[in-house]
C-alpha positions in Angstrom: 19.2 -73.1 11.6 16.1 -74.2 10.0 14.1 -72.3 12.3 15.6 -69.2 11.3 15.6 -70.2 7.5 11.8 -70.6 8.1 11.2 -67.0 9.4 13.6 -65.4 6.7 10.9 -67.3 3.7 8.2 -65.8 5.8 9.5 -62.5 6.2 9.7 -62.5 2.3 6.6 -63.9 1.6 4.5 -61.4 4.1 4.5 -58.3 1.9 3.3 -60.4 -1.0 0.5 -61.5 0.9 -0.7 -58.5 2.6 -0.6 -56.6 -0.9 1.9 -54.1 -2.3 2.4 -51.6 -4.8 3.3 -53.3 -8.1 4.0 -51.6 -11.5 2.4 -54.5 -13.5 -0.8 -54.1 -11.6 -0.7 -50.3 -12.0 -0.1 -50.7 -15.6 -3.0 -53.3 -16.1 -5.1 -50.5 -14.1 -4.4 -47.6 -16.1 -4.9 -49.8 -19.3 -8.2 -50.7 -17.8 -9.1 -47.4 -16.9 -8.1 -45.1 -19.9 -8.1 -47.7 -22.9 -10.7 -50.8 -22.1 -12.9 -48.1 -20.7 -12.3 -45.9 -23.7 -11.7 -42.9 -21.6 -12.2 -39.2 -23.5 -10.2 -36.4 -21.7 -12.5 -33.9 -23.7 -15.8 -35.2 -22.0 -16.7 -33.8 -18.5 -17.2 -36.4 -15.9 -20.6 -35.3 -15.0 -23.6 -33.3 -16.3 -22.7 -30.8 -14.1 -19.2 -30.8 -12.5 -18.6 -29.3 -8.8 -15.0 -27.9 -8.3 -13.8 -27.4 -5.0 -11.1 -24.5 -5.0 -8.6 -23.5 -2.6 -5.7 -21.0 -3.1 -2.2 -21.4 -1.3 -0.3 -18.1 -1.0 3.4 -18.5 -0.8 4.6 -15.1 -1.0 3.7 -11.6 -2.0 6.1 -10.8 -4.9 5.4 -7.1 -5.6 2.6 -4.6 -5.4 3.0 -1.9 -7.6 1.2 1.3 -6.7 2.3 3.1 -9.8 1.5 0.3 -12.3 -1.4 -0.7 -10.3 -1.0 -4.7 -10.2 -0.2 -7.3 -7.7 2.2 -10.2 -8.5 1.9 -13.3 -5.8 3.5 -16.7 -6.0 0.9 -19.4 -5.2 -0.9 -22.7 -6.0 -4.5 -23.8 -6.3 -5.8 -27.1 -5.0 -8.7 -28.2 -7.2 -10.7 -31.3 -6.3 -13.7 -33.2 -8.5 -15.0 -36.5 -8.5 -14.6 -38.9 -11.3 -16.3 -41.8 -9.8 -18.0 -42.7 -13.1 -14.8 -43.4 -15.0 -11.9 -43.6 -12.8 -12.9 -45.2 -9.6 -11.4 -48.8 -8.7 -12.0 -49.1 -4.7 -14.8 -51.4 -5.7 -12.2 -53.8 -7.8 -10.6 -56.2 -5.3 -7.9 -56.5 -7.9 -6.5 -53.3 -7.7 -8.4 -51.5 -4.2 -5.8 -53.0 -1.7 -2.5 -52.7 -3.6 -2.9 -49.1 -5.5 -4.3 -46.5 -3.5 -3.7 -43.7 -5.8 -2.3 -43.2 -9.5 -0.8 -40.1 -11.1 -1.6 -38.5 -14.1 -1.0 -35.2 -16.3 -3.5 -32.8 -18.1 -2.9 -35.1 -21.6 -4.3 -37.9 -20.2 -7.5 -36.9 -18.0 -10.1 -34.1 -18.1 -9.4 -30.8 -16.1 -11.4 -27.8 -15.6 -10.7 -24.8 -18.0 -10.2 -22.0 -15.8 -8.5 -18.8 -16.1 -7.4 -15.9 -14.0 -9.8 -13.2 -15.3 -8.1 -10.2 -14.1 -4.3 -11.2 -15.2 -2.3 -8.7 -17.0 0.6 -10.6 -18.1 -1.2 -13.8 -20.1 -4.8 -14.7 -21.0 -5.4 -18.4 -21.2 -6.3 -21.1 -19.2 -4.6 -22.1 -15.9 -2.0 -25.1 -17.2 0.6 -26.9 -15.8 1.4 -30.3 -17.8 4.3 -30.6 -15.4 2.3 -31.1 -11.9 1.2 -34.6 -11.3 -2.7 -34.9 -11.0 -3.6 -37.3 -8.2 -6.2 -39.8 -8.5 -7.5 -41.7 -5.5 -9.2 -45.2 -5.6 -12.4 -43.8 -4.9 -12.4 -41.4 -7.7 -11.4 -38.1 -6.2 -9.2 -36.1 -8.4 -6.6 -33.4 -7.0 -5.0 -30.9 -9.1 -2.4 -28.6 -7.6 -1.3 -26.2 -10.4 1.2 -23.7 -9.4 2.5 -20.1 -10.9 3.3 -16.6 -10.7 -0.1 -14.7 -10.8 0.1 -11.0 -11.8 -3.2 -9.2 -11.6 -4.5 -5.8 -12.1 -5.3 -4.0 -8.7 -6.8 -0.5 -8.4 -5.1 1.1 -5.8 -6.0 4.0 -3.3 -3.4 6.1 -2.4 -5.3 8.8 -0.4 -3.2 7.7 2.7 0.0 7.0 1.1 2.2 5.9 2.8 0.2 4.8 5.5 -2.3 3.2 3.1 -3.9 -0.6 3.0 -4.7 -2.1 -0.3 -7.2 -4.7 -1.1 -6.2 -6.6 -4.5 -8.5 -9.3 -6.0 -7.7 -12.5 -7.8 -10.6 -13.5 -10.1 -10.9 -17.3 -11.1 -13.2 -18.0 -13.7 -14.9 -20.6 -16.1 -13.9 -20.7 -19.5 -16.2 -22.7 -21.9 -18.2 -24.4 -19.2 -21.5 -22.5 -18.5 -23.0 -22.1 -14.6 -25.3 -25.0 -15.5 -22.2 -27.3 -16.4 -19.5 -26.3 -14.0 -19.8 -24.8 -10.4 -17.4 -23.5 -8.1 -17.4 -24.6 -4.6 -15.0 -23.0 -1.8 -13.3 -25.2 0.2 -15.2 -25.1 3.5 -12.0 -25.9 5.6 -9.4 -23.5 4.4 -10.5 -21.2 1.8 -7.1 -19.5 1.3 -4.0 -21.2 2.8 -1.4 -19.2 4.2 0.7 -21.6 6.3 3.7 -21.7 4.1 3.2 -17.6 3.5 6.5 -15.7 3.5 6.5 -12.1 4.7 7.3 -9.4 2.2 9.4 -6.5 3.1 7.4 -3.8 2.1 3.8 -5.0 2.7 2.4 -7.1 5.6 -0.3 -9.4 4.9 -3.8 -8.5 6.7 -6.1 -10.9 5.9 -8.6 -12.4 2.8 -12.1 -12.7 1.9 -13.6 -15.2 -0.4 -16.8 -14.6 -2.2 -18.6 -16.7 -5.2 -20.0 -14.8 -8.0 -21.9 -15.0 -11.5 -20.3 -13.2 -14.4 -22.6 -12.6 -17.6 -20.6 -13.1 -20.9 -22.7 -12.8 -24.1 -25.9 -13.6 -22.4 -24.6 -16.6 -20.6 -23.6 -17.2 -16.9 -20.4 -18.5 -15.6 -19.2 -19.0 -12.2 -16.2 -17.1 -10.8 -14.6 -17.0 -7.1 -13.0 -13.8 -6.3 -9.9 -14.0 -3.8 -9.7 -10.6 -2.1 -6.1 -10.0 -0.6 -5.3 -7.3 2.2 -2.0 -5.7 2.6 -0.9 -3.1 4.8 2.1 -0.9 3.9 5.2 -0.9 6.3 5.6 2.9 6.2 8.7 3.1 8.6 11.2 3.2 5.5 9.0 6.3 4.1 8.9 8.1 7.3 12.6 7.9 7.5 13.7 8.4 4.0 11.1 10.7 2.7 8.7 12.3 5.2 11.0 13.1 7.9 13.8 14.8 5.9 11.1 16.9 3.9 9.8 18.1 7.3 12.8 19.0 8.7 14.3 20.9 5.5 11.0 22.9 5.9 11.2 23.6 9.3 14.8 25.2 8.3 12.9 27.5 5.9 11.6 29.3 8.9 14.7 30.5 10.1 15.9 32.1 7.0 14.2 35.1 8.4 16.5 35.0 11.4 19.6 35.5 9.4 21.1 39.0 9.4 20.5 41.0 6.1 24.0 42.1 6.2 25.3 38.4 6.4 24.6 38.1 2.5 23.3 34.7 3.0 19.6 34.8 3.2 18.8 34.4 -0.6 21.2 31.3 -1.0 20.4 29.7 2.0 16.4 29.9 0.9 17.3 28.9 -2.6 19.2 25.9 -1.2 16.2 24.6 0.8 13.8 25.1 -2.0 16.2 23.0 -4.5 16.4 20.2 -1.8 12.8 20.0 -1.0 12.1 19.8 -4.9 14.4 16.8 -5.2 12.8 15.2 -2.3 9.3 15.6 -3.7 10.4 14.3 -7.1 11.9 11.0 -5.1 8.2 10.7 -3.3 5.8 11.3 -6.4 7.8 8.4 -8.6 6.1 5.9 -6.4 2.6 7.5 -6.8 0.2 6.6 -9.6 0.3 9.1 -12.2 -3.4 7.9 -13.2 -4.7 7.7 -9.6 -8.3 8.8 -9.2 -7.3 10.1 -5.6 -5.0 12.6 -4.5 -2.4 11.5 -1.4 -2.7 13.6 1.7 1.3 13.6 1.6 1.6 15.2 -1.7 -1.1 17.9 -0.6 1.1 18.4 2.7 4.5 18.5 0.7 3.3 20.9 -1.9 2.0 23.1 0.8 5.3 22.8 2.2 7.2 23.5 -0.9 4.9 26.6 -1.6 5.7 27.8 1.8 9.5 27.9 0.6 9.0 29.5 -2.7 7.2 32.3 -0.9 10.0 32.5 1.5 12.5 33.2 -1.3 10.2 36.1 -2.7 9.8 37.6 0.8 13.7 37.1 1.4 14.0 39.2 -1.7 11.7 42.1 -0.8 13.3 42.0 2.8 16.8 42.7 1.4 15.4 45.0 -1.0 13.8 47.2 1.9 17.1 46.8 4.1 19.3 48.2 1.3 16.9 51.0 0.1 18.5 54.4 0.5 17.7 56.2 3.7 16.8 59.5 1.7 14.0 57.4 -0.2 10.7 58.3 1.3 8.4 55.4 2.7 5.3 55.3 1.0 2.0 56.0 3.4 0.4 53.0 2.8 3.6 51.0 4.0 4.3 53.2 7.0 0.4 52.8 7.7 1.0 48.9 7.3 4.1 48.8 9.4 3.0 51.1 12.3 -0.7 50.2 12.6 -0.6 46.5 12.0 2.8 44.5 11.8 3.8 46.5 14.6 1.2 45.6 17.0 1.4 41.9 15.7 5.0 41.5 16.7 4.8 44.1 19.7 7.8 46.1 18.2 9.8 48.2 20.6 7.2 46.8 23.4 9.3 47.5 26.4 9.7 51.1 25.6 6.4 51.9 23.4 3.9 49.7 25.8 2.1 51.5 28.8 -0.8 50.3 30.9 -3.9 51.7 32.4 -5.8 50.7 35.2 -9.2 49.2 34.3 -10.9 50.4 37.7 -9.1 53.5 38.9 -8.8 55.6 36.0 -5.8 56.1 33.5 -2.3 55.9 34.7 0.7 55.4 32.4 3.8 53.7 34.0 6.5 51.7 33.0 5.9 48.1 31.9 8.2 46.5 34.5 5.9 47.7 37.3 2.8 46.2 35.7 1.0 44.4 38.4 -2.6 42.8 39.2 -5.4 43.9 36.9 -3.4 46.3 34.8 -3.8 46.1 30.9 -1.0 46.2 28.3 -1.6 48.7 25.6 1.2 48.7 23.0 1.3 51.9 20.8 3.6 50.3 18.1 6.7 52.2 17.1 8.1 54.9 19.4 7.5 58.2 18.9 11.2 59.4 19.6 12.2 56.8 17.0 11.3 57.5 13.4 10.6 54.5 11.3 13.3 53.8 8.6 13.8 50.9 5.8 16.1 49.2 8.2 13.5 49.0 10.8 11.0 47.6 8.1 12.9 45.1 7.0 13.8 43.7 10.8 10.1 43.9 11.4 9.2 42.0 8.6 12.0 39.4 9.5 10.1 39.0 13.0 6.7 38.9 11.6 7.6 36.2 8.9 9.8 34.0 11.0 6.4 33.9 13.7 4.1 33.4 10.8 6.0 30.7 9.3 6.4 29.0 12.6 2.8 28.8 13.1 1.9 28.0 9.6 4.5 24.9 9.3 2.9 23.5 12.9 -0.5 24.1 11.8 -0.1 22.1 8.8 2.0 19.2 10.4 -0.6 18.8 12.4 -3.4 19.0 10.4 -1.6 16.3 8.2 -1.0 13.9 11.3 -4.7 14.0 12.2 -5.8 13.2 8.9 -3.5 10.4 8.6 -5.0 9.2 12.0 -8.4 9.5 11.3 
């Protein structure tokens, strides 16, 4: 029993012998550091203070293309030395028991820094709720966290397949280049280990550069954190581009409707109005003051222009179809239809086309018997069939349908190539 009691007393007294944290000792240490030594938080620690900076990114809250600003959630880690005033590692009374103490901005000096390109507030970085760690060797670590909203000049040329680079500019406020300088953390300049992915933007990478800003003939240090994000374009493809392309493709088939059906104008107007609505939805997400024009806007306006002209052409075709047969066809229109349009669409090709042998003289035969080195010669409208207003409307339908299909695919291919280059 005596042995157990002895061991119990040794177990209780061992921590005291080894040195443990003591509230009384920390209070005495604080009194010595801040009262006895007359610590003044308005005085900087050294003639030239070096601030080691690190930005830790937690999440991207918003990258607004229309209003051109970036909002991120994160925190800075700032380190500097206070060895001349807040070092007790050489004092045996406290060094073995107290390794760190914690303070606030109201107790010790902190560097006056500000986000230079902030758009929601102008002032120094401050967070009195965050405890500042002071190590026994005099090193001070401060980690103020906040939601940072900064201006971001966006380039929407390749919207919605664009990549944006936005800056967070941290600069000194008050202390000049000779009085305070920044040093980027050599190990992790920008931490993303706790970063949570955004649903619209994909984080690509970053660059960190030191700079000097000139204000009123005085130089101040600054650090520029450049963050690069790539837009996740799947949503825009499925909800904006694909519907607009499909709707515009339907505009080509208005010329396949019979003029007697009475639905040509209604069909083309419905397509035009639907495209205008989708174009409005897309334009809402594009900045109105952008210095560049998105290729997507040019592409959609081109399709909208085709649809507008399809309405005009449909009205003209219907006018030709319903014109009285006794009305004489103008000579210029007749010439245009017989000599140009009929050849382009090979109107009545089976009965109006012949061939001639290139080597054995001229010989006209039925087109179904064409063989070998024979050449097709389309003569346009049959001489046996007189050109009528109804034939003109049919020829225009065929010509416009082919022309619109070709134009649609050419414009779409050019848009895709621009996006890929």
